[in-house]
C-alpha positions as CSV (number, residue, x, y, z in Angstrom):
1,X,38.3,2.4,-15.5
2,X,38.5,-0.8,-17.5
3,X,35.9,-3.5,-17.0
4,X,38.6,-5.7,-15.5
5,X,39.5,-3.0,-13.0
6,X,35.9,-2.3,-12.2
7,X,35.2,-6.0,-11.5
8,X,38.3,-6.3,-9.4
9,X,37.2,-3.5,-7.2
10,X,33.5,-4.4,-6.9
11,X,33.5,-8.2,-6.6
12,X,32.3,-9.9,-3.5
13,X,35.8,-11.1,-2.5
14,X,37.5,-7.7,-2.9
15,X,38.2,-7.5,0.8
16,X,39.6,-11.0,1.2
17,X,43.3,-11.1,2.1
18,X,45.6,-11.1,-0.8
19,X,47.6,-14.0,0.7
20,X,44.6,-16.3,0.7
21,X,43.6,-15.5,-2.9
22,X,47.2,-15.9,-4.1
23,X,47.7,-19.1,-2.2
24,X,44.5,-20.6,-3.7
25,X,45.3,-19.5,-7.3
26,X,49.0,-20.3,-7.4
27,X,48.6,-23.5,-5.4
28,X,46.0,-24.8,-7.8
29,X,48.1,-23.7,-10.8
30,X,51.0,-25.8,-9.5
31,X,48.7,-28.8,-9.0
32,X,47.3,-28.4,-12.6
33,X,50.8,-28.4,-14.0
34,X,52.3,-31.2,-11.8
35,X,49.4,-33.7,-11.7
36,X,47.4,-35.6,-14.3
37,X,45.1,-33.8,-16.8
38,X,42.1,-35.0,-14.7
39,X,43.4,-32.8,-11.8
40,X,43.6,-29.9,-14.2
41,X,39.9,-30.3,-15.1
42,X,39.1,-30.2,-11.4
43,X,41.3,-27.1,-10.9
44,X,39.5,-25.3,-13.7
45,X,36.1,-26.2,-12.2
46,X,37.1,-25.1,-8.7
47,X,38.5,-21.8,-9.9
48,X,35.5,-21.1,-12.1
49,X,33.2,-21.8,-9.1
50,X,35.2,-19.6,-6.8
51,X,35.1,-16.7,-9.2
52,X,31.5,-17.0,-10.4
53,X,29.8,-18.3,-7.3
54,X,32.1,-17.1,-4.5
55,X,33.3,-13.8,-5.8
56,X,30.2,-13.2,-7.9
57,X,32.3,-12.2,-10.9
58,X,30.2,-11.3,-14.0
59,X,29.8,-14.5,-16.1
60,X,29.8,-12.3,-19.3
61,X,33.2,-10.7,-18.3
62,X,34.6,-14.1,-17.2
63,X,33.9,-15.9,-20.4
64,X,34.7,-12.7,-22.5
65,X,38.2,-12.6,-21.0
66,X,38.6,-16.3,-21.8
67,X,37.6,-16.0,-25.5
68,X,40.9,-14.7,-27.0
69,X,43.2,-17.2,-25.1
70,X,40.9,-20.1,-26.0
71,X,41.1,-19.0,-29.6
72,X,44.9,-19.3,-29.5
73,X,44.5,-22.6,-27.7
74,X,42.3,-24.0,-30.4
75,X,45.1,-23.3,-33.0
76,X,47.6,-25.2,-30.8
77,X,45.2,-28.2,-30.4
78,X,44.8,-28.5,-34.2
79,X,48.6,-28.6,-34.6
80,X,48.9,-31.4,-32.0
81,X,45.9,-33.5,-33.2
82,X,46.8,-33.5,-36.9
83,X,49.9,-34.2,-39.0
84,X,50.8,-33.3,-42.5
85,X,53.0,-35.7,-44.5
86,X,53.5,-37.1,-48.0
87,X,50.1,-38.9,-47.7
88,X,48.2,-35.7,-46.9
89,X,46.6,-34.6,-43.7
90,X,45.8,-37.2,-41.0
91,X,45.5,-37.8,-37.3
92,X,48.8,-37.7,-35.4
93,X,49.5,-40.8,-33.2
94,X,48.6,-39.9,-29.7
95,X,47.6,-36.5,-30.8
96,X,44.2,-36.5,-29.1
97,X,45.7,-37.4,-25.8
98,X,48.3,-34.7,-26.0
99,X,45.7,-32.2,-27.2
100,X,43.4,-33.1,-24.3
101,X,46.2,-32.6,-21.8
102,X,47.1,-29.3,-23.3
103,X,43.5,-28.0,-23.2
104,X,43.0,-29.2,-19.6
105,X,46.2,-27.6,-18.2
106,X,45.9,-24.4,-20.3
107,X,42.3,-23.8,-19.2
108,X,43.2,-24.5,-15.6
109,X,46.1,-22.0,-15.8
110,X,43.9,-19.5,-17.5
111,X,41.2,-19.7,-14.8
112,X,43.8,-19.4,-12.0
113,X,45.2,-16.2,-13.5
114,X,41.8,-14.8,-14.4
115,X,40.6,-15.4,-10.8
116,X,43.4,-13.2,-9.5
117,X,42.9,-10.5,-12.1
118,X,39.2,-10.3,-11.6
119,X,39.1,-10.5,-7.8
120,X,42.2,-8.4,-6.9
121,X,43.0,-4.9,-8.1
122,X,46.4,-4.5,-9.8
123,X,47.4,-2.1,-7.1
124,X,47.0,-4.8,-4.5
125,X,48.9,-7.3,-6.6
126,X,51.9,-5.1,-7.3
127,X,51.8,-3.8,-3.7
128,X,52.0,-7.4,-2.5
129,X,55.2,-7.9,-4.6
130,X,56.6,-4.8,-3.0
131,X,56.0,-6.3,0.5
132,X,57.9,-9.4,-0.7
133,X,61.0,-7.3,-1.6
134,X,60.4,-5.9,-5.1
135,X,62.1,-2.4,-5.2
136,X,59.6,0.4,-4.7
137,X,60.8,2.1,-8.0
138,X,59.7,-0.9,-10.0
139,X,56.4,-1.2,-8.1
140,X,55.5,2.5,-8.8
141,X,56.5,2.3,-12.5
142,X,54.5,-0.9,-12.9
143,X,51.4,0.8,-11.6
144,X,51.9,3.8,-13.7
145,X,52.5,1.8,-16.9
146,X,49.4,-0.3,-16.1
147,X,47.2,2.8,-15.8
148,X,48.9,4.3,-18.8
149,X,47.8,1.4,-21.0
150,X,44.1,2.1,-20.3
151,X,44.6,5.8,-20.9
152,X,46.0,5.1,-24.3
153,X,43.2,2.7,-25.0
154,X,40.6,5.3,-24.2
155,X,42.4,7.7,-26.5
156,X,42.4,5.2,-29.3
157,X,38.7,4.6,-28.9
158,X,37.9,8.3,-28.9
159,X,39.9,8.8,-32.0
160,X,38.2,5.9,-33.7
161,X,34.8,7.3,-32.8
162,X,35.7,10.7,-34.2
163,X,36.8,9.1,-37.5
164,X,33.6,7.1,-37.7
165,X,31.6,10.3,-37.2
166,X,33.5,11.8,-40.2
167,X,32.7,8.8,-42.5
168,X,36.2,7.4,-41.9
169,X,34.7,3.9,-41.9
170,X,32.5,4.3,-44.9
171,X,34.6,1.9,-47.1
172,X,37.2,-0.7,-46.4
173,X,39.9,1.5,-47.9
174,X,38.9,4.4,-45.7
175,X,38.9,2.1,-42.7
176,X,42.5,1.0,-43.4
177,X,43.6,4.6,-43.8
178,X,41.8,5.6,-40.6
179,X,43.6,2.9,-38.7
180,X,46.9,4.1,-40.0
181,X,46.1,7.6,-39.0
182,X,45.2,6.5,-35.5
183,X,48.5,4.6,-35.2
184,X,50.5,7.5,-36.5
185,X,48.9,10.0,-34.1
186,X,48.7,7.8,-31.0
187,X,52.5,7.3,-30.7
188,X,53.3,11.0,-30.4
189,X,50.4,11.5,-28.0
190,X,51.7,8.6,-25.9
191,X,55.2,10.1,-25.8
192,X,53.8,13.5,-24.9
193,X,51.7,12.1,-22.0
194,X,54.7,10.1,-20.7
195,X,56.9,13.2,-20.8
196,X,54.2,15.2,-18.9
197,X,53.9,12.5,-16.3
198,X,57.7,12.4,-15.8
199,X,57.7,16.2,-15.3
200,X,54.8,16.0,-12.9
201,X,56.5,13.3,-10.8
202,X,59.8,15.3,-10.8
203,X,58.0,18.5,-9.7
204,X,56.6,16.6,-6.7
205,X,60.0,15.4,-5.6
206,X,59.4,11.7,-6.5
207,X,62.3,9.6,-5.3
208,X,61.0,6.1,-6.2
209,X,58.2,5.7,-3.7
210,X,54.7,7.1,-3.7
211,X,53.0,6.5,-0.4
212,X,49.2,5.9,-0.6
213,X,46.6,4.6,1.8
214,X,46.2,0.8,1.5
215,X,43.4,-1.3,2.8
216,X,45.1,-4.5,3.8
217,X,43.5,-7.4,5.5
218,X,45.6,-10.0,7.3
219,X,45.1,-13.7,6.4
220,X,43.1,-15.7,8.8
221,X,44.0,-19.1,10.2
222,X,40.6,-20.5,9.2
223,X,40.9,-19.2,5.6
224,X,44.4,-20.6,5.2
225,X,43.2,-23.9,6.6
226,X,40.3,-24.1,4.2
227,X,42.5,-23.3,1.2
228,X,45.1,-25.9,2.3
229,X,42.4,-28.5,2.7
230,X,41.1,-27.7,-0.8
231,X,44.6,-28.1,-2.3
232,X,45.2,-31.3,-0.4
233,X,41.9,-32.8,-1.6
234,X,42.5,-31.9,-5.2
235,X,46.1,-33.3,-4.9
236,X,44.8,-36.6,-3.6
237,X,42.2,-36.8,-6.4
238,X,44.9,-36.0,-9.0
239,X,47.3,-38.6,-7.6
240,X,44.8,-41.5,-7.4
241,X,42.4,-40.7,-10.2
């Protein structure tokens, strides 16, 4: 199980209704995109507090998941804040304002999506889409593919550890060769696993729907009211700030 899956199953808000968490995350995401950047800052703060204080998500995992997206965001900020012309490199007119708005809205959107990913298991999210009308075949395939990614990841880590134990990382040249060998061997292994999974499903008479026990909690009126009040308060602040 990946750290994200583990956190999604063990956090404090694991049993909260999916409808409430989805309404909170997607509602705040819409507000961050539609209102001024100041509202986006408030959205990011609210989502971070909900995850770290409310759901008790691990701060190390929370900020670790944000590291890579923030790196891409930093590159985008530089391209907005600077310009290159015949006179060299200089500050772009209005570049800092555009970069600030980009950072605020991007971080707000990132925190909303991370909140859902780290407080709600993927099976619950995809199952919710199924209840909204997504065909059961797509639901089951999405779950299988999601799990399959982590199986391949574990295989790649095991292969890399085996190469390191055989001095495959002793020099930079050997490291590059080892990475190529992993890539060359991982694809056939992935195809073989996928084929065996297809045979296993066919042998069990799979017809596009795998029924499993689901622990679903209905949304409460008090929870929906509290979330609606939060959205309304942030919307008012964003409109009049």
